[in-house]
N, C-alpha and C positions, 0 to 999 in steps of 0.2 A: 417577356418582361414587363409588366405594367410600369407605366410612367406617373410621376408625381410633379405634377408643375408648380412652381414658387413665384413667388414676387419679393421683390427687395425695397425696402422704403430706408433711404438714407445711404448713398454713395460716397461715404467718406474714407477715412484711414482705415476704419475696422471693415466697411463694405467692400473696400479694395481688397483686401488681405482674405475676406471671405470666399470672396469671386476665385482669386487665385488658388485657393487651396482646394475648392470645390474641383477645379478643374485639373490641379495636379494630383489629388488623391481620386478622383473619378472612379477608376475602376476599383479599387479598394472599398469606397464608399458603397457602391452598387452591388458589390457583390455581398457586402454585410448586411444590408437590409432589406435586400433580395426585391429591389426595384430600381426603376431609372429615376434619377432626381433631375429635373431638368427648370433653370432659371429662366423666365419666359420675359419677366419685366423688371425695369429698375426705376425707382421714383426718385427723384432729386430736386432740390430748386435749382442745381448748376447743371445742366446737360451740356455745356460747352467744353468745360476743362477736361484734357484728356488726364485719364489714370493712367496707374503705372500696372496695368494688366490688360490680356486681352479680351476683347467684349465686341459684340455687335452694336453699334451705336443706335442700330434701329429697335433694340430692347429699352432706350432710354425715353422717359417722359417728364416732365415737370407737375404732372396731374396726377397727384397720390390715388386719386378714387379709381384710374383706370388700373390700379393694382387691387384696390379693394373690390371693385364692383365687377370685376373679371371672373366667371363662372366657373373660367377651368383654373384658376388658381387656388390651391388647397390650402397652400402654407403661406402666411406673411410672416417675414423677417423684419423685425421693426430695429434699426439701427441710427435713428436720427438722435436719439438722446435727449436728455430733459424732461419738464413735464409736459408742456403743451407745446406743438398739436400732438405729441406722441400718445398722450392718454387717449385721446379722443380718436385718433387712427388706429389705435391697437381696439379700444371699444368697438368702433364700426366694425371692423373684420370680427370681431368676436360674434357681433350680433349676424352677422350673416353666415356664422357656422364655420368659419375658416378657422384652422388653427394658426397660433401666432408663437414665433420664436423670438424673444429679446434679449438684450444685455443692458437694459436699462435700470439701473439699480435705485435713480431717483424717483422713478416712477412708481417702481415697485414698493419702496419705502414710505411713499406717500400715499398710494392708491391702491396698492396690492389686493387687499381681501375683495374689495369692490370689482378688480378684473377676473380674480380667480371664481367670485361666484358668477360672473357674467359668462366667463367659459363654461361654467356647469351647466348654466342654465341653457346655453346652446350647444351642449353635446360636444364641445371644442375643447383643445388642448392648447394652455400657455405655457409654455417651458422658458427656462432662464438661467440656465447653467452659467452662459457667459456674466451673469450681474454680479458674480462675486468671485474672487479668485482668479481670473484670467482661464488658463487651461487647468487649474487644480479642479478635480471632480469634486468639489463640497456638496453641491447641491443633491447632485445623485448619491452620494455618500449617506447623508442624509435621510433621503427620501428611500433608498432601496438597501445600502449596506448596514447601516445601523440603526433601522428604523424599529426594531424590536427593543430598544434601549428606551428607558426613560432617561434622558439627556439633563445632566446634571449642570453642566457650563461649558461655554465656548469661550476660550481666549484665541484670539488672532492679531498675526500682523497683517493688516489688509491694503496697506499703501506702500506701494513700491518707492514713491518718492520720498518719502519722510523716512523709511526703512536706509534708504541709500545715504540721506544727510546724516542720520544718526550713525550709521557704521562707518562712514568716512569720517566723523569727529571723532568714534571711539577707538578706531586704528590709526589713524594720524594726527589726531589733535589739531586738525582744521576746524575754524570758526562756523558758526552756521551759516552766515552770509556768503563767506567764500563758496563753501560746499553746495550751498544753493544755487548760487551763481555757476558752478561746475555742472550742476545737475540739469539746471536749464541749456546750457551749450551743449550738452549730450542728448537733449530732449526725452529727459527723465523726468522733468519738470515744466511745467507751462510757464508760459511769459508771466502769466498772473496765475501764481502758484497757491492763493488762497485757499482753494477747495481743497487741496491737499493736505496743506500745513497746517490749516485750522482744524483738522480733523473731519468735514463735513464728508468727505469720501467715505472714511471708514465707518460713520456713524449711519450712512444710507446702507453700507453693506449688513454690519451688525443687526441692523432692523430686520432684515428679512431674513438672516440665518436665525435671531432669535424667536422671529413668527413661526417659521418652521417646526424648532426644537421644542418650543412650548405651546405652540398651539393656540397662541395669542395674536392679534392684531397689531405687532407693534410698528409704529411710526417713527419715521425721522425725527419727529419732533418728542417723542419720548425718551431719547438718547441725550444723556449728560455728556456734552462734548468738549474737551479742552485741545488744543493744537501741541503744537513742538514750538514755537517760534520764541518761548523764552528760555528755551534750555540753551544755558552755556557751557562753555569748557569746563568751568568750576563743577557742574554737576557731573561732567562723563568723570572726571578726575577722581572725585570723593565718590561718587558709585563704584568705581574700580576698586578704589581703596575699601570700601565696604562689603565687597564680593559681590556687587549686582553689574548690571547692564540695564542701559533706558533704551527702553523701545517705546514705539506708540502701538499701543495695544485697543482693541475693541472687544471687549468683556462683556457678558452676557451669562446670569446666574440664576438658577431657579430655586425659590426659598418656599417651599408648599405652595407652589402655584403663585407666588410673588414673584415678579421679575426685575430684576437688576440688570440694567443697561447701561454701559458707558463706554467713553473712548477718551483716553488721555496719554500721557507720556508716563510710564510706569518704570520702577525698579524692579525687576527679576533678578533672581539669582544665576550667576554664571553657568551653573550646570543645569539650567533649565533647558528645556528643547528648542524652545524659542529662543533663547539668547545666541543660538550657534547659526539662526536665519538672518544672512547677511546681505547686504546690496538690495536691488530692488526685487527680492524673491518676498515671497508671501508664506507664511506658515499659519497653519489655522490648528489648535490643541481642542479636540472634543473630547469630553468625559461623560461616559454611559455608564449607566447602573451595573450592568453585564460586561461589557466590555474594557470599562477602565478607561485609560487615555489613548488615544487615537491620533495620532498626526499627519495632518494632510499639508503638502509643500509643493511649492514649484515657483513656475515664472505666473507674477500675477496680473499681469498687461501685457499689452502689445499685440500684433496683428494676428501672429500665428499662436499663440497660446488661448486668443479670445475665439478664434475662427474655430479651433479644437473643440471648445466647448459648444460654440454654436452650431458645428455641423453635427455633433453628438444629439442636440435636441432636435435637430431636422432628421437626422436619423431614425431617432424612436418615434417622432410622428408618421414617417413615410411608410414605416415598418406596420404601425398600428393601423395605418388605412390600408394595406395589403392585406395585413393578417386579422385585425381587428383587436381593439384592448390595448389601452396604454396606462392602466390604474396604478403601476407599481411607480410611475411617474409622477404621479399627484396623491401619493399616500398621505403627504402631511400638510395638505392645501384646505381642509376643513377648519377653519380657524374660528375660535370662539367667539362671540359679539362680547363676552365677557374679559375684561382687561384690569390685571391687577399691577402697577408699575410701582416698585420701590422707591420711593423719594431718595433723592443721592444724600440728603441729611440724615438718613438712616444707614448709609454705608457704615460697614465696620472694616477697618482697615488700619496697617502700621502706616506710618508716615516718613516722608525724608522731607526736613525743614532748614532752609539756609536764611539766615540773619546777617545783615552789614552792620554791626555794632561796633560801638568806641571801645579801645583797648584800655578798659581802665576795672578797677576791683568790683566785684559785687553784680557786675553784668548779668553772668549766669545765673545767680541767685534771684533776680527779679525775674527773669525771664522763667526760671524753675518754678518761681511762686505761682506765675499766671497759668501756666501748663498744670501744676497740682490742682489749682481751683478747679479746673476741668476734668479731674480725675486723670490727665493725662501722664503717663509712665514713660520715662525716658530710656530708652535702651541703649543709646551709645552717643558720645558726644566728641565731637573733633573740632579744634581750635589751633591754628597755626600763626605763625608769625605777621607781623603787620605788612601788608601791601597796598592797601587804600588810604595813603594817609595815617590818620590817628584810628584809621577802622580796620577791622579785619572780619572776616568771614568767620560765621558761628554755624557749624552742621550738627545736628542732632537727627536721630530717629527716633521713634515712639515704639512701644509696644501697641497694641489693638486698641482704636480706640474709636468712637464714634466720628463721623465727618461733621456734623454740627460742632461738637466740643472743640475740635481742630481748628474748625475756621474762626469759631468765638475767641479762642485762645490766643490765633495770631493776628485777629483784628486788634487786641487789645494791646498784645507785644508791639505791632506796629503804630501804635500811640505813644509808646514810650520817646523820651529824650535820647535815650541810649541808642536808638536804632535809625540809622541812615536812609535805609529803602524800605518798599514795602516789602514783607517777608514773602519769601519764595517755597513753594510746596509742590511736593510730587508723591505721589502714591505708590505702595509697596505691594507686590502681590508675589507671595511665597511660593 
């Protein structure tokens, strides 16, 4: 049986899990890809801390280029994360004709096209199943399973931390801060949770998926991003009363080659397939012109799910080395130099609005007048008894309107003397 040698850059949490799973499933992996896979070198800044896995310490080096420059290593696995030096290490590996497997969403969302082009120039493969959705085979699903479709839209719950927080708030009525603390204690959220709760993680992932689906170089900076830190129990309870659930959604839509890409907390109907995605799980709803709606669901992070995705890429490359050809894994990587991003101001949606207003006559009339001036039609209104001194929450939902119109309206409403706080807005995705 032919042997394919690999080198690993980054021996942290995911790297440790990868090594464990390569050992545990060695027999079935090699049987299914038709060759022996051997990890021969591991590069990391820290080569003294013991990892919770069986490994040969002689494999360790703190010099990355002992992996990159080793002529026997055919596959480089990059698991250090971040932009640099990961981008440089991947680029140097590709220039030497080495195949690369990565789970680095930030790198791909910023430099994906550059690296994909470099791989093609050097007759190498750059595979990245682990970068989005943990163990969910969404990348390979797009590249192979539904690649004959014109993709209309992708809507995804792509961050388990945010989904865990919103699920707990919805099911138990817990506050945002208390659930965040619990998530940190359980290891579902980082000590600094900004990257997750502000939507940055989801934005990197939807940029990758949108690039594949729509054939354009969609970067992280092209994505409109709002996080979940402003969500209160008020929103959760009113959304439920209106027949909705709040989720942090990553959304990409194709409008005649003009692409809309956004991440924000969103009201979705309770019977929507994504509404039932709970806890730390991820769910991705893809709509194609032939297949219709297809749902990808599963564990979106962690050692084992991410290892599953990384090893699937390793197996694909190893098999291509032995048998030749791996074009089915790169079908959607010829990204156009032309990019058309629809500005967020042109978004057409319905909206949930919360105002904290003084409890007196004609308040609703004054707010309605400003909305009417922007041609915004009110669909529903909820106002309940006093609970904030002389101020009460006023909840409105609108019919479909333009983002610019709603932003202009709430800016004017926020100036009124009847309004206590800055108006709060959520978008609705039916």
